[in-house]
OpenMM code with the backbone's topology and positions (N, CA, C; nanometers):
from openmm import Vec3, app, unit

residues = "MET ASN SER ASP LYS LYS ASN ALA GLU ASN GLU VAL PHE ARG GLN ALA MET ALA ASP VAL THR PRO LEU LYS ALA PRO ASP ARG ILE GLU PRO GLU PRO LYS LYS THR PRO ALA LEU ALA LEU GLN LEU GLU LYS ASP ASN LEU THR VAL LEU LYS GLU SER LEU LEU PRO ASN GLU ASP ALA ALA GLU LEU GLU THR GLY GLU GLU LEU LEU TYR LEU LYS PRO GLY HIS GLN LYS ARG ILE LEU THR ARG LEU ARG ARG GLY HIS TYR SER VAL ALA ASP THR ILE ASP LEU HIS GLN MET ASP VAL GLU THR ALA LYS GLN VAL LEU VAL ASP PHE LEU GLU ARG ALA LEU ASN GLN GLN PHE GLY CYS ILE ARG ILE ILE HIS GLY LYS GLY LEU ARG SER PRO ASN LEU PRO LYS LEU LYS LEU MET THR ASN HIS LEU LEU ARG LYS HIS PRO GLN VAL LEU ALA PHE ALA SER CYS ARG PRO VAL ASP GLY GLY THR GLY ALA THR ASN VAL LEU LEU ARG VAL LYS PRO GLY LYS ALA ARG".split()
positions = [
    Vec3(10.4444, 1.8750, 9.0405),
    Vec3(10.4048, 1.7795, 9.1369),
    Vec3(10.2891, 1.6940, 9.0871),
    Vec3(10.2123, 1.7498, 9.0091),
    Vec3(10.1029, 1.6750, 8.9511),
    Vec3(10.1526, 1.5605, 8.8649),
    Vec3(10.2541, 1.5847, 8.7897),
    Vec3(10.3055, 1.4798, 8.7035),
    Vec3(10.3677, 1.3672, 8.7843),
    Vec3(10.4340, 1.3985, 8.9016),
    Vec3(10.4898, 1.2943, 8.9864),
    Vec3(10.3776, 1.2077, 9.0449),
    Vec3(10.2706, 1.2713, 9.0848),
    Vec3(10.1572, 1.1984, 9.1419),
    Vec3(10.0932, 1.1111, 9.0358),
    Vec3(10.0815, 1.1627, 8.9139),
    Vec3(10.0195, 1.0889, 8.8044),
    Vec3(10.1055, 0.9700, 8.7685),
    Vec3(10.2373, 0.9884, 8.7634),
    Vec3(10.3283, 0.8787, 8.7320),
    Vec3(10.3186, 0.7704, 8.8391),
    Vec3(10.3096, 0.8107, 8.9642),
    Vec3(10.2990, 0.7157, 9.0740),
    Vec3(10.1694, 0.6353, 9.0626),
    Vec3(10.0621, 0.7023, 9.0285),
    Vec3(9.9335, 0.6328, 9.0125),
    Vec3(9.9404, 0.5338, 8.8966),
    Vec3(10.0042, 0.5750, 8.7864),
    Vec3(10.0173, 0.4855, 8.6706),
    Vec3(10.0995, 0.3628, 8.7076),
    Vec3(10.2049, 0.3830, 8.7882),
    Vec3(10.2908, 0.2717, 8.8287),
    Vec3(10.2133, 0.1753, 8.9177),
    Vec3(10.1334, 0.2261, 9.0076),
    Vec3(10.0514, 0.1402, 9.0954),
    Vec3(9.9531, 0.0602, 9.0096),
    Vec3(9.8947, 0.1255, 8.9136),
    Vec3(9.7988, 0.0578, 8.8237),
    Vec3(9.8678, -0.0539, 8.7460),
    Vec3(9.9887, -0.0272, 8.6919),
    Vec3(10.0614, -0.1274, 8.6133),
    Vec3(10.0960, -0.2486, 8.7001),
    Vec3(10.1365, -0.2222, 8.8222),
    Vec3(10.1709, -0.3329, 8.9111),
    Vec3(10.0461, -0.4171, 8.9425),
    Vec3(9.9331, -0.3514, 8.9615),
    Vec3(9.8082, -0.4229, 8.9912),
    Vec3(9.7631, -0.5058, 8.8722),
    Vec3(9.7927, -0.4634, 8.7560),
    Vec3(9.7492, -0.5306, 8.6346),
    Vec3(9.8582, -0.6192, 8.5735),
    Vec3(9.9682, -0.6394, 8.6397),
    Vec3(10.0816, -0.7110, 8.5828),
    Vec3(10.0459, -0.8538, 8.5447),
    Vec3(9.9685, -0.9270, 8.6213),
    Vec3(9.9372, -1.0655, 8.5890),
    Vec3(9.8020, -1.0819, 8.5179),
    Vec3(9.7431, -0.9732, 8.4680),
    Vec3(9.6174, -0.9780, 8.3924),
    Vec3(9.6491, -0.9982, 8.2447),
    Vec3(9.5736, -1.0911, 8.1800),
    Vec3(9.5910, -1.1149, 8.0367),
    Vec3(9.4811, -1.0382, 7.9619),
    Vec3(9.5196, -0.9574, 7.8664),
    Vec3(9.4165, -0.8832, 7.7927),
    Vec3(9.3320, -0.9761, 7.7044),
    Vec3(9.2070, -0.9387, 7.6841),
    Vec3(9.1169, -1.0134, 7.5962),
    Vec3(9.1546, -0.9884, 7.4515),
    Vec3(9.1289, -1.0917, 7.3693),
    Vec3(9.1521, -1.0741, 7.2257),
    Vec3(9.0362, -0.9915, 7.1698),
    Vec3(9.0649, -0.9058, 7.0784),
    Vec3(8.9655, -0.8122, 7.0242),
    Vec3(8.8457, -0.8811, 6.9593),
    Vec3(8.8609, -0.9869, 6.8774),
    Vec3(8.7433, -1.0463, 6.8110),
    Vec3(8.6461, -1.1158, 6.9064),
    Vec3(8.6893, -1.1486, 7.0287),
    Vec3(8.6001, -1.2172, 7.1224),
    Vec3(8.4922, -1.1257, 7.1789),
    Vec3(8.5112, -1.0019, 7.1676),
    Vec3(8.4159, -0.9088, 7.2269),
    Vec3(8.3413, -0.8356, 7.1160),
    Vec3(8.2079, -0.8485, 7.1156),
    Vec3(8.1236, -0.7786, 7.0183),
    Vec3(8.0267, -0.6933, 7.0974),
    Vec3(8.0233, -0.5675, 7.0634),
    Vec3(7.9322, -0.4756, 7.1307),
    Vec3(7.7902, -0.5004, 7.0793),
    Vec3(7.6942, -0.5179, 7.1690),
    Vec3(7.5558, -0.5371, 7.1228),
    Vec3(7.4999, -0.4071, 7.0653),
    Vec3(7.4242, -0.4258, 6.9544),
    Vec3(7.3591, -0.3096, 6.8941),
    Vec3(7.2259, -0.2883, 6.9654),
    Vec3(7.1894, -0.1662, 6.9834),
    Vec3(7.0599, -0.1428, 7.0489),
    Vec3(6.9462, -0.1958, 6.9603),
    Vec3(6.8453, -0.2565, 7.0212),
    Vec3(6.7321, -0.3116, 6.9466),
    Vec3(6.6497, -0.1983, 6.8879),
    Vec3(6.6135, -0.2183, 6.7597),
    Vec3(6.5287, -0.1191, 6.6932),
    Vec3(6.3830, -0.1572, 6.7187),
    Vec3(6.3030, -0.0604, 6.7460),
    Vec3(6.1606, -0.0880, 6.7632),
    Vec3(6.1003, -0.1089, 6.6252),
    Vec3(6.0200, -0.2134, 6.6083),
    Vec3(5.9616, -0.2401, 6.4765),
    Vec3(5.8651, -0.1289, 6.4357),
    Vec3(5.8608, -0.1053, 6.3059),
    Vec3(5.7693, -0.0034, 6.2536),
    Vec3(5.6255, -0.0531, 6.2675),
    Vec3(5.5368, 0.0347, 6.3010),
    Vec3(5.3965, -0.0008, 6.3154),
    Vec3(5.3226, 0.0315, 6.1862),
    Vec3(5.2463, -0.0662, 6.1364),
    Vec3(5.1658, -0.0461, 6.0163),
    Vec3(5.0298, 0.0086, 6.0599),
    Vec3(5.0278, 0.1365, 6.0884),
    Vec3(4.9061, 0.1972, 6.1426),
    Vec3(4.7900, 0.1924, 6.0443),
    Vec3(4.8170, 0.2177, 5.9160),
    Vec3(4.7088, 0.2180, 5.8177),
    Vec3(4.6519, 0.0774, 5.7999),
    Vec3(4.7387, -0.0245, 5.8029),
    Vec3(4.6910, -0.1624, 5.7929),
    Vec3(4.6003, -0.1962, 5.9105),
    Vec3(4.6378, -0.1532, 6.0292),
    Vec3(4.5537, -0.1775, 6.1472),
    Vec3(4.4187, -0.1078, 6.1327),
    Vec3(4.4205, 0.0161, 6.0823),
    Vec3(4.2952, 0.0895, 6.0625),
    Vec3(4.2076, 0.0189, 5.9595),
    Vec3(4.2689, -0.0270, 5.8488),
    Vec3(4.1932, -0.0965, 5.7440),
    Vec3(4.1312, -0.2251, 5.7972),
    Vec3(4.2094, -0.3021, 5.8717),
    Vec3(4.1584, -0.4269, 5.9273),
    Vec3(4.0437, -0.4011, 6.0247),
    Vec3(4.0541, -0.2967, 6.1037),
    Vec3(3.9483, -0.2615, 6.1973),
    Vec3(3.8210, -0.2199, 6.1223),
    Vec3(3.8377, -0.1436, 6.0141),
    Vec3(3.7231, -0.1010, 5.9335),
    Vec3(3.6534, -0.2208, 5.8717),
    Vec3(3.7308, -0.3148, 5.8165),
    Vec3(3.6728, -0.4351, 5.7559),
    Vec3(3.5969, -0.5160, 5.8609),
    Vec3(3.6538, -0.5286, 5.9788),
    Vec3(3.5874, -0.6018, 6.0853),
    Vec3(3.4549, -0.5358, 6.1233),
    Vec3(3.4564, -0.4027, 6.1375),
    Vec3(3.3328, -0.3319, 6.1722),
    Vec3(3.2269, -0.3491, 6.0635),
    Vec3(3.2684, -0.3398, 5.9353),
    Vec3(3.1740, -0.3539, 5.8248),
    Vec3(3.1174, -0.4944, 5.8164),
    Vec3(3.1977, -0.5937, 5.8521),
    Vec3(3.1488, -0.7319, 5.8466),
    Vec3(3.0420, -0.7585, 5.9519),
    Vec3(3.0400, -0.6783, 6.0559),
    Vec3(2.9414, -0.6969, 6.1619),
    Vec3(2.8117, -0.6205, 6.1364),
    Vec3(2.8135, -0.5302, 6.0380),
    Vec3(2.6936, -0.4532, 6.0059),
    Vec3(2.5962, -0.5386, 5.9260),
    Vec3(2.4670, -0.5114, 5.9323),
    Vec3(2.3718, -0.5869, 5.8499),
    Vec3(2.3942, -0.5541, 5.7029),
    Vec3(2.3752, -0.6553, 5.6196),
    Vec3(2.3958, -0.6400, 5.4760),
    Vec3(2.2798, -0.5633, 5.4143),
    Vec3(2.3090, -0.4582, 5.3396),
    Vec3(2.2038, -0.3768, 5.2787),
    Vec3(2.1464, -0.4425, 5.1540),
    Vec3(2.2253, -0.5272, 5.0872),
    Vec3(2.1780, -0.5930, 4.9666),
    Vec3(2.1189, -0.7279, 5.0055),
    Vec3(1.9875, -0.7344, 5.0174),
    Vec3(1.9214, -0.8564, 5.0625),
    Vec3(1.9429, -0.9714, 4.9659),
    Vec3(1.9740, -0.9440, 4.8390),
    Vec3(1.9967, -1.0508, 4.7417),
    Vec3(2.1189, -1.1328, 4.7788),
    Vec3(2.2103, -1.0753, 4.8544),
    Vec3(2.3307, -1.1478, 4.8912),
    Vec3(2.3136, -1.2275, 5.0202),
    Vec3(2.2012, -1.2123, 5.0896),
    Vec3(2.1807, -1.2811, 5.2157),
    Vec3(2.1368, -1.4248, 5.1973),
    Vec3(2.0614, -1.4534, 5.0927),
    Vec3(2.0056, -1.5858, 5.0751),
    Vec3(2.1120, -1.6818, 5.0227),
    Vec3(2.1125, -1.8001, 5.0770),
    Vec3(2.2044, -1.9014, 5.0276),
    Vec3(2.1302, -1.9914, 4.9302),
    Vec3(2.2018, -2.0697, 4.8571),
    Vec3(2.1406, -2.1589, 4.7603),
    Vec3(2.2016, -2.1361, 4.6244),
    Vec3(2.1508, -2.2078, 4.5273),
    Vec3(2.2034, -2.1980, 4.3922),
    Vec3(2.1394, -2.0789, 4.3210),
    Vec3(2.2133, -1.9737, 4.3108),
    Vec3(2.1638, -1.8522, 4.2474),
    Vec3(2.1894, -1.8584, 4.0978),
    Vec3(2.0901, -1.8181, 4.0197),
    Vec3(2.1069, -1.8107, 3.8751),
    Vec3(2.1537, -1.6706, 3.8387),
    Vec3(2.2621, -1.6630, 3.7632),
    Vec3(2.3165, -1.5347, 3.7182),
    Vec3(2.3672, -1.5497, 3.5756),
    Vec3(2.3338, -1.4539, 3.4915),
    Vec3(2.3834, -1.4565, 3.3542),
    Vec3(2.3804, -1.3147, 3.2984),
    Vec3(2.4850, -1.2805, 3.2271),
    Vec3(2.4923, -1.1536, 3.1553),
    Vec3(2.5519, -1.1828, 3.0190),
    Vec3(2.4791, -1.1452, 2.9158),
    Vec3(2.5268, -1.1692, 2.7790),
    Vec3(2.6596, -1.0946, 2.7597),
    Vec3(2.7584, -1.1610, 2.7016),
    Vec3(2.8885, -1.0949, 2.6792),
    Vec3(2.8728, -0.9637, 2.6021),
    Vec3(2.9519, -0.8653, 2.6413),
    Vec3(2.9495, -0.7360, 2.5749),
    Vec3(2.8602, -0.6330, 2.6428),
    Vec3(2.7943, -0.6715, 2.7515),
    Vec3(2.7081, -0.5784, 2.8236),
    Vec3(2.7710, -0.5418, 2.9580),
    Vec3(2.7336, -0.4274, 3.0102),
    Vec3(2.7928, -0.3770, 3.1334),
    Vec3(2.7460, -0.4564, 3.2544),
    Vec3(2.8386, -0.4798, 3.3456),
    Vec3(2.8102, -0.5576, 3.4661),
    Vec3(2.7059, -0.4895, 3.5546),
    Vec3(2.6968, -0.3576, 3.5473),
    Vec3(2.5999, -0.2876, 3.6331),
    Vec3(2.4562, -0.3237, 3.5979),
    Vec3(2.4321, -0.3692, 3.4737),
    Vec3(2.2975, -0.4139, 3.4353),
    Vec3(2.2578, -0.5330, 3.5225),
    Vec3(2.3498, -0.6279, 3.5366),
    Vec3(2.3232, -0.7464, 3.6183),
    Vec3(2.3075, -0.7088, 3.7657),
    Vec3(2.3903, -0.6168, 3.8135),
    Vec3(2.3809, -0.5718, 3.9529),
    Vec3(2.2446, -0.5088, 3.9795),
    Vec3(2.2010, -0.4233, 3.8882),
    Vec3(2.0694, -0.3589, 3.9046),
    Vec3(1.9558, -0.4605, 3.8980),
    Vec3(1.9698, -0.5595, 3.8098),
    Vec3(1.8673, -0.6632, 3.7975),
    Vec3(1.8592, -0.7447, 3.9263),
    Vec3(1.9732, -0.7792, 3.9845),
    Vec3(1.9771, -0.8559, 4.1097),
    Vec3(1.9126, -0.7788, 4.2242),
    Vec3(1.9282, -0.6480, 4.2242),
    Vec3(1.8749, -0.5656, 4.3324),
    Vec3(1.7288, -0.5266, 4.3122),
    Vec3(1.6701, -0.5682, 4.2017),
    Vec3(1.5291, -0.5411, 4.1779),
    Vec3(1.5004, -0.4006, 4.1300),
    Vec3(1.5940, -0.3380, 4.0579),
    Vec3(1.5751, -0.2007, 4.0113),
    Vec3(1.4868, -0.1913, 3.8872),
    Vec3(1.4663, -0.3024, 3.8172),
    Vec3(1.3831, -0.2997, 3.6965),
    Vec3(1.2405, -0.3382, 3.7320),
    Vec3(1.1457, -0.2712, 3.6690),
    Vec3(1.0049, -0.3000, 3.6915),
    Vec3(0.9664, -0.4265, 3.6157),
    Vec3(0.9097, -0.5221, 3.6857),
    Vec3(0.8694, -0.6493, 3.6252),
    Vec3(0.7336, -0.6307, 3.5585),
    Vec3(0.7304, -0.6528, 3.4262),
    Vec3(0.6081, -0.6293, 3.3500),
    Vec3(0.5116, -0.7477, 3.3551),
    Vec3(0.5636, -0.8702, 3.3676),
    Vec3(0.4762, -0.9876, 3.3681),
    Vec3(0.5474, -1.1016, 3.4414),
    Vec3(0.4678, -1.1953, 3.4920),
    Vec3(0.5204, -1.3080, 3.5682),
    Vec3(0.4520, -1.4357, 3.5237),
    Vec3(0.5286, -1.5452, 3.5258),
    Vec3(0.4711, -1.6773, 3.4978),
    Vec3(0.5177, -1.7727, 3.6072),
    Vec3(0.4290, -1.8650, 3.6454),
    Vec3(0.4601, -1.9639, 3.7484),
    Vec3(0.4613, -2.1021, 3.6844),
    Vec3(0.5755, -2.1698, 3.6907),
    Vec3(0.5915, -2.3017, 3.6288),
    Vec3(0.5712, -2.4165, 3.7273),
    Vec3(0.5347, -2.3840, 3.8503),
    Vec3(0.5128, -2.4899, 3.9504),
    Vec3(0.4126, -2.5933, 3.8991),
    Vec3(0.4299, -2.7155, 3.9439),
    Vec3(0.3399, -2.8280, 3.9146),
    Vec3(0.3403, -2.8705, 3.7674),
    Vec3(0.4338, -2.8200, 3.6872),
    Vec3(0.4426, -2.8620, 3.5468),
    Vec3(0.5577, -2.9599, 3.5304),
    Vec3(0.5420, -3.0535, 3.4335),
    Vec3(0.6560, -3.1382, 3.4012),
    Vec3(0.7509, -3.0568, 3.3135),
    Vec3(0.8708, -3.1050, 3.2932),
    Vec3(0.9758, -3.0272, 3.2259),
    Vec3(0.9363, -2.9915, 3.0829),
    Vec3(0.8813, -3.0843, 3.0078),
    Vec3(0.8451, -3.0583, 2.8673),
    Vec3(0.7341, -2.9535, 2.8567),
    Vec3(0.6336, -2.9660, 2.9389),
    Vec3(0.5237, -2.8681, 2.9384),
    Vec3(0.5767, -2.7307, 2.9793),
    Vec3(0.6566, -2.7275, 3.0853),
    Vec3(0.7111, -2.6004, 3.1343),
    Vec3(0.7996, -2.5349, 3.0282),
    Vec3(0.8734, -2.6143, 2.9541),
    Vec3(0.9612, -2.5603, 2.8486),
    Vec3(0.8786, -2.4914, 2.7405),
    Vec3(0.7722, -2.5561, 2.6962),
    Vec3(0.6872, -2.4973, 2.5922),
    Vec3(0.6159, -2.3728, 2.6435),
    Vec3(0.5672, -2.3780, 2.7669),
    Vec3(0.4998, -2.2627, 2.8268),
    Vec3(0.5977, -2.1458, 2.8398),
    Vec3(0.7218, -2.1756, 2.8789),
    Vec3(0.8222, -2.0707, 2.8943),
    Vec3(0.8586, -2.0072, 2.7606),
    Vec3(0.8738, -2.0875, 2.6562),
    Vec3(0.9040, -2.0339, 2.5221),
    Vec3(0.7898, -1.9434, 2.4761),
    Vec3(0.6665, -1.9882, 2.4942),
    Vec3(0.5503, -1.9069, 2.4561),
    Vec3(0.5458, -1.7767, 2.5360),
    Vec3(0.5756, -1.7852, 2.6657),
    Vec3(0.5759, -1.6672, 2.7521),
    Vec3(0.6814, -1.5659, 2.7064),
    Vec3(0.8005, -1.6143, 2.6722),
    Vec3(0.9070, -1.5255, 2.6237),
    Vec3(0.8663, -1.4569, 2.4936),
    Vec3(0.8080, -1.5310, 2.4021),
    Vec3(0.7655, -1.4727, 2.2740),
    Vec3(0.6564, -1.3684, 2.2939),
    Vec3(0.5619, -1.3973, 2.3820),
    Vec3(0.4548, -1.3003, 2.4100),
    Vec3(0.5122, -1.1742, 2.4740),
    Vec3(0.6063, -1.1901, 2.5668),
    Vec3(0.6691, -1.0752, 2.6328),
    Vec3(0.7472, -0.9908, 2.5320),
    Vec3(0.8166, -1.0561, 2.4399),
    Vec3(0.8915, -0.9825, 2.3371),
    Vec3(0.7964, -0.9095, 2.2419),
    Vec3(0.6863, -0.9738, 2.2036),
    Vec3(0.5880, -0.9103, 2.1157),
    Vec3(0.5241, -0.7887, 2.1812),
    Vec3(0.5069, -0.7947, 2.3133),
    Vec3(0.4476, -0.6823, 2.3848),
    Vec3(0.5528, -0.5817, 2.4313),
    Vec3(0.6794, -0.6045, 2.3946),
    Vec3(0.7910, -0.5144, 2.4265),
    Vec3(0.8138, -0.4992, 2.5771),
    Vec3(0.7967, -0.6099, 2.6520),
    Vec3(0.8267, -0.6080, 2.7945),
    Vec3(0.9778, -0.6145, 2.8129),
    Vec3(1.0315, -0.5244, 2.8941),
    Vec3(1.1758, -0.5214, 2.9165),
    Vec3(1.2225, -0.6181, 3.0240),
    Vec3(1.1378, -0.6401, 3.1263),
    Vec3(1.1766, -0.7274, 3.2373),
    Vec3(1.0583, -0.8148, 3.2763),
    Vec3(1.0842, -0.9446, 3.2882),
    Vec3(0.9800, -1.0394, 3.3269),
    Vec3(1.0323, -1.1264, 3.4408),
    Vec3(0.9398, -1.1957, 3.5073),
    Vec3(0.9786, -1.2851, 3.6173),
    Vec3(0.9264, -1.4249, 3.5898),
    Vec3(1.0129, -1.5230, 3.6134),
    Vec3(0.9764, -1.6638, 3.5982),
    Vec3(0.9884, -1.7290, 3.7349),
    Vec3(0.8783, -1.7879, 3.7807),
    Vec3(0.8801, -1.8609, 3.9080),
    Vec3(0.8923, -2.0088, 3.8731),
    Vec3(1.0050, -2.0677, 3.9099),
    Vec3(1.0321, -2.2071, 3.8763),
    Vec3(1.0459, -2.2945, 3.9999),
    Vec3(1.0558, -2.2345, 4.1171),
    Vec3(1.0737, -2.3100, 4.2401),
    Vec3(1.2197, -2.3436, 4.2644),
    Vec3(1.2452, -2.3945, 4.3829),
    Vec3(1.3822, -2.4284, 4.4217),
    Vec3(1.4127, -2.5761, 4.4037),
    Vec3(1.3126, -2.6529, 4.3645),
    Vec3(1.3334, -2.7952, 4.3454),
    Vec3(1.3363, -2.8729, 4.4751),
    Vec3(1.2690, -2.8230, 4.5768),
    Vec3(1.2709, -2.8902, 4.7064),
    Vec3(1.1995, -3.0251, 4.7028),
    Vec3(1.1026, -3.0409, 4.6128),
    Vec3(1.0304, -3.1680, 4.6021),
    Vec3(1.0901, -3.2612, 4.4988),
    Vec3(1.1879, -3.2133, 4.4225),
    Vec3(1.2546, -3.2988, 4.3240),
    Vec3(1.3479, -3.3940, 4.3975),
    Vec3(1.3481, -3.5209, 4.3576),
    Vec3(1.4315, -3.6175, 4.4298),
    Vec3(1.5814, -3.5900, 4.4153),
    Vec3(1.6260, -3.5406, 4.3005),
    Vec3(1.7702, -3.5193, 4.2794),
    Vec3(1.8045, -3.3733, 4.2552),
    Vec3(1.7654, -3.3232, 4.1392),
    Vec3(1.8005, -3.1872, 4.0984),
    Vec3(1.6753, -3.1050, 4.0745),
    Vec3(1.6848, -2.9736, 4.0878),
    Vec3(1.5697, -2.8871, 4.0573),
    Vec3(1.5505, -2.8772, 3.9056),
    Vec3(1.4701, -2.9658, 3.8506),
    Vec3(1.4581, -2.9810, 3.7046),
    Vec3(1.4061, -2.8550, 3.6356),
    Vec3(1.3024, -2.7930, 3.6896),
    Vec3(1.2465, -2.6732, 3.6252),
    Vec3(1.3461, -2.5569, 3.6294),
    Vec3(1.4183, -2.5471, 3.7383),
    Vec3(1.5182, -2.4404, 3.7519),
    Vec3(1.6322, -2.4603, 3.6512),
    Vec3(1.6783, -2.5830, 3.6374),
    Vec3(1.7853, -2.6129, 3.5409),
    Vec3(1.7397, -2.5895, 3.3969),
    Vec3(1.6180, -2.6319, 3.3667),
    Vec3(1.5639, -2.6109, 3.2323),
    Vec3(1.5524, -2.4617, 3.2026),
    Vec3(1.5046, -2.3844, 3.3003),
    Vec3(1.4934, -2.2391, 3.2834),
    Vec3(1.6299, -2.1770, 3.2585),
    Vec3(1.7290, -2.2164, 3.3344),
    Vec3(1.8653, -2.1662, 3.3185),
    Vec3(1.9179, -2.1935, 3.1774),
    Vec3(1.9043, -2.3178, 3.1304),
    Vec3(1.9561, -2.3537, 2.9971),
    Vec3(1.8811, -2.2807, 2.8858),
    Vec3(1.7502, -2.2758, 2.8957),
    Vec3(1.6708, -2.2116, 2.7909),
    Vec3(1.7014, -2.0616, 2.7811),
    Vec3(1.7107, -1.9950, 2.8955),
    Vec3(1.7366, -1.8504, 2.8942),
    Vec3(1.8758, -1.8190, 2.8395),
    Vec3(1.9750, -1.9004, 2.8708),
    Vec3(2.1115, -1.8765, 2.8208),
    Vec3(2.1181, -1.8867, 2.6691),
    Vec3(2.0357, -1.9720, 2.6109),
    Vec3(2.0401, -1.9934, 2.4658),
    Vec3(1.9509, -1.8965, 2.3879),
    Vec3(1.8584, -1.8320, 2.4558),
    Vec3(1.7630, -1.7438, 2.3858),
    Vec3(1.8345, -1.6174, 2.3389),
    Vec3(1.8228, -1.5824, 2.2113),
    Vec3(1.8971, -1.4677, 2.1572),
    Vec3(1.8511, -1.3312, 2.2085),
    Vec3(1.7299, -1.3196, 2.2608),
    Vec3(1.6784, -1.1907, 2.3065),
    Vec3(1.6943, -1.1689, 2.4567),
    Vec3(1.7571, -1.2641, 2.5263),
    Vec3(1.7789, -1.2504, 2.6705),
    Vec3(1.9137, -1.1813, 2.6931),
    Vec3(1.9102, -1.0639, 2.7558),
    Vec3(2.0332, -0.9900, 2.7862),
    Vec3(2.0954, -1.0361, 2.9170),
    Vec3(2.0109, -1.0597, 3.0168),
    Vec3(2.0603, -1.0983, 3.1485),
    Vec3(1.9470, -1.1622, 3.2270),
    Vec3(1.9858, -1.2432, 3.3251),
    Vec3(1.8878, -1.2922, 3.4207),
    Vec3(1.9574, -1.3175, 3.5527),
    Vec3(1.8790, -1.3090, 3.6601),
    Vec3(1.9333, -1.3266, 3.7947),
    Vec3(1.8232, -1.3748, 3.8876),
    Vec3(1.8614, -1.4561, 3.9835),
    Vec3(1.7661, -1.4978, 4.0855),
    Vec3(1.7137, -1.3735, 4.1573),
    Vec3(1.5910, -1.3828, 4.2008),
    Vec3(1.5251, -1.2678, 4.2640),
    Vec3(1.5751, -1.2437, 4.4058),
    Vec3(1.5399, -1.1282, 4.4576),
    Vec3(1.5649, -1.0970, 4.5987),
    Vec3(1.4783, -1.1903, 4.6827),
    Vec3(1.5163, -1.2155, 4.8065),
    Vec3(1.4361, -1.3048, 4.8915),
    Vec3(1.2894, -1.2638, 4.9014),
    Vec3(1.2618, -1.1353, 4.9062),
    Vec3(1.1245, -1.0872, 4.9170),
    Vec3(1.0433, -1.1166, 4.7902),
    Vec3(1.1108, -1.1372, 4.6773),
    Vec3(1.0422, -1.1635, 4.5501),
    Vec3(1.0446, -1.3101, 4.5088),
    Vec3(1.0933, -1.3973, 4.5953),
    Vec3(1.0946, -1.5395, 4.5617),
    Vec3(1.2318, -1.6026, 4.5738),
    Vec3(1.3340, -1.5224, 4.5952),
    Vec3(1.4692, -1.5743, 4.6141),
    Vec3(1.5168, -1.6602, 4.4986),
    Vec3(1.5836, -1.7692, 4.5312),
    Vec3(1.6396, -1.8555, 4.4266),
    Vec3(1.5338, -1.9439, 4.3618),
    Vec3(1.4080, -1.9282, 4.4015),
    Vec3(1.2986, -2.0015, 4.3387),
    Vec3(1.2325, -1.9226, 4.2270),
    Vec3(1.2846, -1.8033, 4.1979),
    Vec3(1.2307, -1.7196, 4.0905),
    Vec3(1.3464, -1.6453, 4.0247),
    Vec3(1.3263, -1.6083, 3.8992),
    Vec3(1.4322, -1.5429, 3.8225),
    Vec3(1.3755, -1.4225, 3.7486),
    Vec3(1.4433, -1.3094, 3.7608),
    Vec3(1.4095, -1.1917, 3.6816),
    Vec3(1.4903, -1.1975, 3.5524),
    Vec3(1.4243, -1.1658, 3.4418),
    Vec3(1.4875, -1.1751, 3.3100),
    Vec3(1.4789, -1.0400, 3.2416),
    Vec3(1.5917, -0.9939, 3.1896),
    Vec3(1.5963, -0.8686, 3.1144),
    Vec3(1.6021, -0.9036, 2.9664),
    Vec3(1.5051, -0.8514, 2.8910),
    Vec3(1.4942, -0.8839, 2.7492),
    Vec3(1.5407, -0.7680, 2.6619),
    Vec3(1.5881, -0.8007, 2.5414),
    Vec3(1.6275, -0.6985, 2.4449),
    Vec3(1.5017, -0.6557, 2.3704),
    Vec3(1.4703, -0.5275, 2.3865),
    Vec3(1.3556, -0.4714, 2.3160),
    Vec3(1.4035, -0.3537, 2.2334),
    Vec3(1.3212, -0.3108, 2.1398),
    Vec3(1.3573, -0.1964, 2.0552),
    Vec3(1.3682, -0.0714, 2.1418),
    Vec3(1.4675, 0.0133, 2.1196),
    Vec3(1.4866, 0.1341, 2.2017),
    Vec3(1.3586, 0.2178, 2.2092),
    Vec3(1.3278, 0.2597, 2.3314),
    Vec3(1.2133, 0.3467, 2.3551),
    Vec3(1.0820, 0.2726, 2.3593),
    Vec3(1.0838, 0.1402, 2.3434),
    Vec3(0.9591, 0.0649, 2.3375),
    Vec3(0.9339, -0.0202, 2.4622),
    Vec3(1.0325, -0.0293, 2.5531),
    Vec3(1.0172, -0.1181, 2.6690),
    Vec3(0.9056, -0.0703, 2.7609),
    Vec3(0.8298, -0.1676, 2.8131),
    Vec3(0.7224, -0.1372, 2.9082),
    Vec3(0.7490, -0.2078, 3.0369),
] * unit.nanometer
topology = app.Topology()
chain = topology.addChain("A")
for resn in residues:
    res = topology.addResidue(resn, chain)
    for name in ("N", "CA", "C"):
        topology.addAtom(name, app.Element.getBySymbol(name[0]), res)
């Protein structure tokens, strides 16, 4: 009896669907479920860390001052020497102030100062040349100091001072001295 009832139901269904046209198979595409995008959690953490660090006060005061910074390291020497010089880790044995001098006088005074420092085996010296704020165009004493120090054979490195020591208006110079003799 079950089969008679089932056949009757199938016949009723066929009659109800007699004037229905089936859809063509290619017209129907089943949608694929959307995939959730992968989260770059480590990238988010890194970006957050960088943002937090950028808001902290800078511990290296030499990097806070703006302006034309003088930096030089003789080829073949380690970069950490220049980093230490910029941070003021070397003891300055002597200082000269070139303010109020014309370029020619300052050049001769600077050459004499370098020779005296080398003769006395000073490892680190400071040159105060100013920032050139009163110069109409360029900071002449600062430029002359930069060129002279780059050409001097006994200069290993030089860098503008920390703001507390004169900033970009002064330069610390590291000289080549005989091992064990630096003062």
